[in-house]
C-alpha positions as CSV (number, residue, x, y, z in Angstrom):
1,M,0.4,-0.2,0.0
2,E,1.3,3.5,-1.1
3,V,1.7,5.7,2.1
4,L,3.6,8.1,0.5
5,R,3.6,10.2,-2.8
6,V,5.7,13.4,-4.0
7,E,4.9,15.2,-6.7
8,N,7.2,17.6,-8.6
9,I,8.7,19.4,-5.5
10,V,10.4,22.2,-6.4
11,K,11.9,24.6,-4.0
12,N,13.9,28.1,-4.2
13,F,15.9,29.7,-1.5
14,G,15.9,33.1,-3.4
15,R,17.3,32.9,-7.1
16,V,19.2,29.3,-6.0
17,E,16.6,26.2,-6.7
18,V,17.7,23.7,-4.7
19,L,14.9,21.0,-5.4
20,R,14.3,20.9,-9.2
21,G,11.3,18.8,-9.6
22,I,11.6,15.8,-7.2
23,D,9.0,12.7,-7.9
24,F,8.9,9.4,-5.6
25,S,6.4,7.3,-4.1
26,L,7.1,4.8,-0.6
27,Q,5.1,2.2,0.3
28,K,3.6,1.0,3.8
29,G,6.4,-0.5,5.7
30,Q,9.6,0.2,3.4
31,V,12.9,2.0,4.1
32,L,14.1,4.4,1.8
33,S,18.0,5.9,2.0
34,I,18.4,9.1,0.5
35,I,22.2,9.4,-0.2
36,G,24.3,12.6,-2.0
37,S,26.8,15.0,-1.4
38,S,26.5,18.0,0.5
39,G,24.4,20.6,-1.1
40,S,22.7,18.0,-3.1
41,G,18.8,18.7,-1.6
42,K,18.4,16.0,0.8
43,T,17.8,18.0,4.1
44,T,15.9,20.2,2.4
45,L,13.6,17.6,1.0
46,L,13.2,16.4,4.4
47,R,12.5,19.5,6.0
48,C,9.6,20.2,2.6
49,L,8.0,16.6,3.8
50,N,7.9,17.8,8.1
51,F,6.5,21.5,6.7
52,L,9.5,22.8,8.0
53,E,10.0,24.5,4.8
54,T,7.1,25.4,1.7
55,P,8.2,24.2,-1.4
56,Q,7.0,26.7,-4.8
57,K,5.9,23.5,-6.5
58,G,4.5,20.1,-6.0
59,R,2.2,18.0,-3.8
60,I,2.8,15.9,-1.0
61,I,-0.1,13.1,-1.0
62,V,0.2,10.4,2.5
63,E,-1.8,7.7,2.1
64,G,-4.5,9.2,-0.4
65,K,-4.7,12.6,1.4
66,T,-3.1,15.6,-0.5
67,L,-1.2,17.5,2.5
68,F,0.1,20.0,0.4
69,D,-0.6,21.4,-3.1
70,A,1.4,24.3,-4.4
71,E,-1.3,25.5,-6.5
72,D,-3.8,26.1,-3.7
73,R,-2.9,29.9,-3.1
74,Q,-4.7,29.8,0.4
75,K,-2.2,30.0,2.5
76,M,-2.1,27.4,4.9
77,S,-2.8,28.0,8.9
78,D,-0.4,27.1,11.7
79,A,-3.3,24.7,12.9
80,A,-3.4,22.7,9.6
81,I,0.2,22.7,9.6
82,R,0.8,20.9,13.1
83,L,-2.0,18.6,12.1
84,N,0.3,17.6,8.8
85,R,3.3,17.3,11.1
86,L,1.7,14.3,12.6
87,H,2.0,12.2,9.9
88,F,5.8,12.6,9.9
89,G,8.4,12.1,12.4
90,L,11.5,13.8,12.0
91,V,14.7,12.9,13.9
92,F,17.0,16.1,14.2
93,Q,21.0,15.5,13.6
94,Q,21.6,17.3,16.9
95,F,18.8,15.6,19.2
96,N,17.2,18.7,20.2
97,L,16.1,17.7,23.6
98,F,14.7,20.0,26.3
99,P,18.0,20.2,28.5
100,Q,15.5,21.2,31.5
101,Y,13.4,17.9,31.3
102,T,14.0,14.6,32.1
103,V,14.5,11.9,28.8
104,K,10.9,10.5,30.0
105,R,9.4,14.2,30.1
106,N,11.1,14.7,26.6
107,I,9.2,12.1,25.2
108,T,5.5,13.1,26.5
109,L,5.7,16.4,26.4
110,A,4.4,17.0,22.6
111,E,2.0,14.4,23.4
112,E,0.7,15.4,26.5
113,L,-0.2,19.2,25.2
114,L,-1.6,17.4,22.0
115,A,-4.3,15.2,24.3
116,K,-5.0,18.4,26.4
117,E,-5.9,20.2,23.2
118,K,-8.0,17.5,21.7
119,I,-10.1,16.7,25.0
120,K,-10.7,20.5,25.5
121,K,-12.3,21.0,22.2
122,E,-13.3,17.6,21.2
123,G,-14.1,15.7,24.1
124,S,-11.8,13.0,24.0
125,Y,-8.0,11.3,22.6
126,N,-7.5,8.3,21.2
127,G,-10.3,7.0,22.9
128,H,-9.9,8.7,26.5
129,T,-12.2,11.4,27.8
130,T,-10.3,12.9,30.8
131,V,-6.9,14.5,30.9
132,R,-6.1,12.2,33.7
133,D,-7.0,9.1,32.0
134,A,-5.0,10.4,28.2
135,L,-1.5,11.3,30.7
136,A,-1.8,8.0,31.9
137,A,-1.7,6.4,28.8
138,I,0.9,8.3,27.7
139,D,3.2,7.4,30.3
140,Q,2.5,3.8,29.8
141,K,4.0,4.5,26.2
142,A,6.5,6.3,27.0
143,D,7.6,3.2,29.3
144,R,7.5,1.0,26.2
145,L,9.2,3.4,24.1
146,L,12.3,3.9,26.7
147,E,12.4,-0.2,26.6
148,E,12.4,-0.4,23.0
149,V,15.1,1.8,22.6
150,G,16.9,0.5,25.4
151,L,17.0,3.2,27.8
152,T,14.4,2.3,30.9
153,V,17.2,2.7,33.5
154,K,17.3,6.6,32.3
155,A,13.5,7.8,32.2
156,D,14.6,10.0,35.0
157,S,18.0,11.6,33.9
158,Y,18.5,14.6,32.0
159,P,20.1,14.8,28.5
160,C,23.3,16.5,30.0
161,Q,23.8,12.9,32.0
162,L,23.9,10.7,28.5
163,S,26.1,10.3,25.8
164,G,25.3,11.0,22.5
165,G,24.1,8.0,21.4
166,Q,21.8,7.7,24.3
167,Q,20.7,11.4,23.3
168,Q,19.8,10.3,19.8
169,R,17.6,7.5,21.1
170,V,15.8,9.5,23.4
171,A,15.3,11.9,20.2
172,I,14.0,8.3,18.3
173,A,11.3,7.2,20.9
174,R,10.2,11.0,21.1
175,A,9.6,11.0,17.2
176,L,7.9,7.5,17.9
177,A,5.8,9.1,20.7
178,M,3.2,10.5,18.4
179,E,2.8,7.3,16.2
180,P,3.8,9.6,12.6
181,D,3.0,7.4,9.2
182,I,6.8,8.1,8.1
183,L,9.5,8.3,10.2
184,C,12.3,10.5,9.0
185,F,15.9,10.8,10.1
186,D,18.2,14.0,8.9
187,E,21.8,12.3,9.2
188,P,21.5,10.3,12.7
189,T,24.9,9.5,13.3
190,S,26.7,12.6,11.9
191,A,27.0,14.2,15.3
192,L,28.1,11.2,17.0
193,D,31.6,9.6,17.9
194,P,32.1,6.6,15.8
195,E,31.9,4.5,18.6
196,L,28.3,5.9,19.2
197,T,26.8,5.3,16.1
198,G,26.4,1.5,15.9
199,E,23.9,2.3,18.8
200,V,21.9,4.4,16.7
201,L,22.0,2.2,13.8
202,R,21.3,-0.8,15.9
203,V,18.1,0.9,17.0
204,I,16.8,2.0,12.9
205,R,17.5,-1.4,12.1
206,E,15.0,-3.2,14.8
207,L,12.8,-0.3,13.9
208,K,12.6,-1.8,10.1
209,D,11.9,-5.3,11.6
210,T,9.0,-4.0,13.5
211,G,7.7,-3.1,9.7
212,R,8.0,0.9,10.0
213,T,8.2,3.0,6.7
214,M,11.1,5.3,7.2
215,I,12.8,7.8,5.1
216,I,16.9,8.3,6.2
217,V,19.1,11.1,5.1
218,T,22.8,9.5,5.7
219,H,26.2,9.0,5.0
220,E,26.6,5.5,6.1
221,I,26.7,4.0,2.6
222,G,27.1,0.4,3.8
223,F,24.1,1.1,6.3
224,A,22.0,2.2,3.5
225,R,23.2,-0.8,1.4
226,D,22.0,-3.4,3.8
227,V,18.8,-2.0,5.7
228,S,17.1,0.2,2.8
229,D,14.3,-0.9,0.0
230,T,15.1,1.5,-1.8
231,V,18.5,3.8,-2.2
232,M,17.7,7.6,-4.0
233,F,21.2,9.5,-5.1
234,M,20.6,13.0,-4.7
235,D,22.7,15.4,-7.3
236,G,21.9,19.5,-7.4
237,G,18.6,19.2,-6.5
238,V,17.2,16.3,-8.6
239,I,17.1,12.6,-8.1
240,A,20.1,11.1,-10.3
241,E,19.3,7.6,-9.9
242,M,17.3,5.6,-7.7
243,G,16.3,1.8,-7.4
244,P,17.0,-1.1,-5.1
245,P,20.4,-0.7,-3.0
246,E,21.9,-3.8,-5.3
247,Q,21.7,-1.9,-8.2
248,V,22.6,1.9,-6.8
249,I,25.2,1.0,-4.9
250,E,26.8,-1.8,-6.2
251,N,26.1,-1.2,-9.9
252,P,25.3,2.4,-10.3
253,Q,23.7,3.8,-13.9
254,N,24.5,7.0,-13.4
255,P,28.1,8.6,-13.5
256,R,27.7,10.7,-10.8
257,T,26.1,8.2,-8.7
258,R,29.4,6.1,-9.7
259,E,31.7,9.4,-9.3
260,F,30.2,9.9,-5.4
261,L,30.4,6.6,-4.1
262,S,33.8,6.4,-5.7
263,R,34.9,8.3,-2.4
264,F,33.7,5.9,-0.1
265,T,35.7,2.4,-1.3
266,E,38.7,4.8,-1.7
267,R,38.7,5.7,1.9
């Protein structure tokens, strides 16, 4: 089942065209890895999908529903943007945890705010009609997620007391808490020391095994080859090559893809 369709996404910053007509689709449960040089448009694409940037052209469709259409000239409200973001969970390079809150509070905060808003306006949230019941369910979910990422014993710790790898695992749990259709990673290991990279990649592999749909911008070529159903190579704001990892990474057809990958094989 198709969970995401992206049609002709164009994004300019002033006169600089960063994305020049991006088209692709993603099936439920698949993992898409996006590789390419710095400046190729990878992160900008993720930011467009997560409504942190607004494309000048194109459409974003999730499970058959059009979330964004540049041809619709009516300005999207802040409330609509917040709702659209719930379809995507984004894990940033730099963790972006709240330093003043415990690990568990970092995971529960966003959903607690959403639950209170929904109960006030609509009378219920996920089947719960009282804030107390909703918060209890959110707390239990956080416990399950902490166990999933291997950080149960760190629930009451603060981000400053964690390693970089542990902080990134908290960020993953926080993204999962909102139960997004698609989990997005923007270079999830780029801020980590090499010895901490493995623990984050291990969690992502385990998420794949649970059938979660993911988009991963990564420079870890070996990891992209092993975990992905599809690999996209971006160059100059376009998709230069896209296909199964055994094709794109092991037997690339585009000269630019071959040139890019040669930098890794020469190391």
